[in-house]
N, C-alpha and C positions, 0 to 999 in steps of 0.2 A: 856826890858819888864817891866811891872808894874802890881801890884795887883789892882783890882777894884771890886766894888759891882755893880751888875746889878740892875738898878733902873727903867728901862722901855724898850720899844721897839719902833721902827720906822717903819711905813708902807709907802711904796712908790710904787704906781702903775705904774708910768712912771719913768724909769731909763735907763741908757745906757745898751746896749746889754750884755756887759761883767759882769753885775751885776745880771743878771737873775738867779733866784733860790737862791739868798743869803738873809739870814735873818739879820736884823740890830738891834742892841741893843744900849741902852743908858747906859753907865757905869760911875760910879763915882770913879775915882782913889782914892786909900787909902794910907795913910802914914803908917809907921810900927807900930804905936800905934792903928791901925785899925780905925782911924778917917778919915772921908771923906775930901778930898781936896775941893777947891772951884769950880772947873770946871768939866764939864761932857765931855765925848768923845763918839762919835758914832763909833761902831765897827761892823765888819762883824762876823757872828757866824754860823759855820756849825756843832758845837758840841751839840747844843740844850740847852744852858744855859737858866735859867729862872730868873725871878725877885727875888731878895733877895740873890742869890747865889754869892759867891766870885769867881772871875775868874782871870786867868793870861792872859794878853794881850800883843801882840807884835806890834811894829810899823814898817812902811816902808817895805823894801824888805823882812824882816823876816815874816811879816804879810801876804804879797802876796804869799810867798813861802809856808806858812802853808796852805793857802786856795787852791792854784793852783800850785802844785810843778812842773808841766811840763813847763809852760810858765808864770812865775809870773809877768813878765813885761806887760802882756796883761790884767792885772786886775786893775781896778780903785778903789783901796781902800788904806787907809793909816794905819788902825789899825784892828786887828782881835783877837778874842778869840782863844787862843792856848791850854788852859787847864781849867777845872773846878776844883776848890780846894775842896778837901774832908776835910782836916784838916790843920790848920795853927798853928804852935808852934813858939812862939817868946820869947826869953830870955830877959825880960825887964832889967835885971841887966846888961847884955852885951851892951845894948843900951845907958846907962847913961854915961855922960861925967865924966871924972876923974878930 
């Protein structure tokens, strides 16, 4: 899993049948200093995250299982929002190298 900031959304009117009714977001993965990394990731979202929110995303089977628990193998996604972060506390002293 990884932390990310929602920076946009993707609209696709034509998509495979197993993606019907899924919303897609553009997220910018974050490092633990809360700085954005260089790449963006497209993720499926059923929780209703919005631009500017911090989210937790999952990859692969975990992402498919979160969106479609009954038959995750039938879903054509690689990443999904699994939580919307309310608060993030990081001890910066614990992150420094000794």
